[in-house]
C-alpha positions as CSV (number, residue, x, y, z in Angstrom):
1,M,108.9,124.6,70.5
2,A,110.4,121.7,72.5
3,A,109.1,121.1,76.0
4,A,111.4,122.4,78.8
5,A,112.9,119.8,81.1
6,A,110.7,119.2,84.1
7,R,111.5,121.2,87.2
8,F,109.8,118.9,89.7
9,V,111.6,115.6,90.3
10,Q,109.0,113.9,92.5
11,V,106.3,111.4,92.7
12,S,103.4,112.8,90.7
13,R,101.3,115.2,92.6
14,R,97.6,115.9,91.9
15,L,96.3,119.4,91.6
16,L,92.8,120.8,91.1
17,V,92.7,123.8,88.7
18,V,89.7,126.0,89.0
19,D,89.1,128.8,86.4
20,D,85.9,129.8,84.7
21,D,87.9,130.7,81.5
22,N,88.3,127.4,79.6
23,A,91.3,128.7,77.7
24,I,93.1,129.6,80.9
25,C,92.2,126.2,82.3
26,E,93.7,124.5,79.3
27,L,96.9,126.7,79.4
28,L,97.4,125.8,83.1
29,A,96.8,122.1,82.4
30,D,99.4,122.2,79.6
31,I,102.1,123.9,81.7
32,L,101.4,121.8,84.8
33,S,101.1,118.4,83.0
34,E,104.4,119.0,81.3
35,E,105.9,119.2,84.8
36,G,104.5,115.8,85.7
37,F,101.5,117.0,87.7
38,A,98.3,114.9,87.5
39,L,95.4,117.4,87.5
40,D,91.7,118.0,87.0
41,C,90.3,121.3,85.7
42,V,86.9,122.6,86.6
43,G,85.1,125.8,85.9
44,T,82.8,126.4,88.8
45,D,82.8,126.5,92.5
46,R,80.2,123.7,92.7
47,E,82.4,121.5,90.6
48,A,85.4,122.3,92.7
49,F,83.5,121.5,96.0
50,A,82.5,118.1,94.6
51,R,86.0,117.2,93.4
52,L,87.6,118.4,96.7
53,T,85.1,116.2,98.5
54,D,85.7,113.1,96.4
55,V,89.4,113.3,95.4
56,S,92.5,113.8,97.4
57,Y,94.5,116.7,96.0
58,D,98.0,117.9,96.8
59,G,97.2,121.5,95.9
60,L,94.8,124.0,94.4
61,V,95.4,126.5,91.6
62,L,92.5,128.8,91.1
63,D,91.2,132.1,89.7
64,V,90.3,134.7,92.3
65,N,87.2,135.7,90.3
66,L,85.0,132.7,89.3
67,G,81.9,134.6,88.2
68,P,79.2,136.8,89.8
69,G,79.2,136.4,93.5
70,V,81.7,133.6,93.6
71,T,85.5,133.9,94.5
72,G,88.4,131.6,94.6
73,F,88.6,132.5,98.3
74,D,85.3,130.6,98.8
75,V,86.8,127.5,97.2
76,A,90.1,127.8,99.1
77,R,88.1,128.2,102.4
78,F,86.3,125.0,101.6
79,A,89.5,123.1,100.8
80,R,91.0,124.3,104.0
81,S,88.0,123.1,106.0
82,L,88.9,119.7,104.7
83,R,92.6,120.1,105.4
84,S,93.9,123.3,107.2
85,D,97.3,123.3,105.4
86,F,95.9,122.9,101.9
87,P,98.4,124.6,99.4
88,V,96.7,127.2,97.3
89,V,97.9,129.3,94.3
90,Y,95.7,132.2,93.5
91,I,95.6,133.6,90.0
92,S,94.1,137.0,89.1
93,G,94.1,139.6,86.4
94,E,92.4,142.1,88.6
95,A,94.5,142.2,91.8
96,S,98.1,143.1,92.1
97,R,100.6,141.2,94.2
98,A,100.7,144.0,96.7
99,S,96.9,144.1,97.1
100,F,96.9,140.3,97.5
101,K,99.2,140.5,100.4
102,T,96.7,142.7,102.2
103,F,94.2,139.7,102.2
104,G,96.6,138.0,104.7
105,V,96.1,134.5,103.3
106,P,98.7,132.3,105.0
107,G,100.0,129.2,103.0
108,S,99.2,130.8,99.7
109,T,100.9,132.2,96.8
110,F,99.7,134.6,94.1
111,V,100.3,134.9,90.3
112,A,99.1,138.0,88.4
113,K,97.6,137.5,84.8
114,P,99.2,137.6,82.4
115,F,101.9,135.2,83.9
116,S,104.8,133.4,82.5
117,R,105.3,129.7,82.7
118,D,108.1,130.3,85.2
119,E,106.0,132.5,87.4
120,L,103.3,129.9,87.6
121,L,105.8,127.1,88.3
122,D,107.6,129.2,91.0
123,A,104.3,129.8,92.7
124,V,103.3,126.1,92.6
125,E,106.7,125.2,93.9
126,I,106.4,127.6,96.8
127,A,102.9,126.5,97.7
128,I,103.7,122.8,97.8
129,A,107.2,123.1,99.3
130,D,106.0,122.8,102.9
131,E,103.7,119.9,102.4
């Protein structure tokens, strides 16, 4: 299948993708790199904390559930301790869009698994739009 035309006409932005499922991380990387994003993929909160400390990112795309006792909210909180307006896209197979809204996380968007390419790109576009 031919790659779709890039939706984002911009200077390359760098995203950090955090998901403990390597297949999902690879899927996200494929979709986002086709759109011109530079990105790093990591699978744990500790890797994410290290990258966020060492590298300047324009946004964060992460799974809500990163394993026993670890959540994407922890990673997002850390990112926002570094920069309060850090754009975040949460991804989850366990939470609905309605339940996510009850978390009251400003400056964030949500994508439910399974998601389409367009759903992911729409969420990223919304998250980084105000940057």
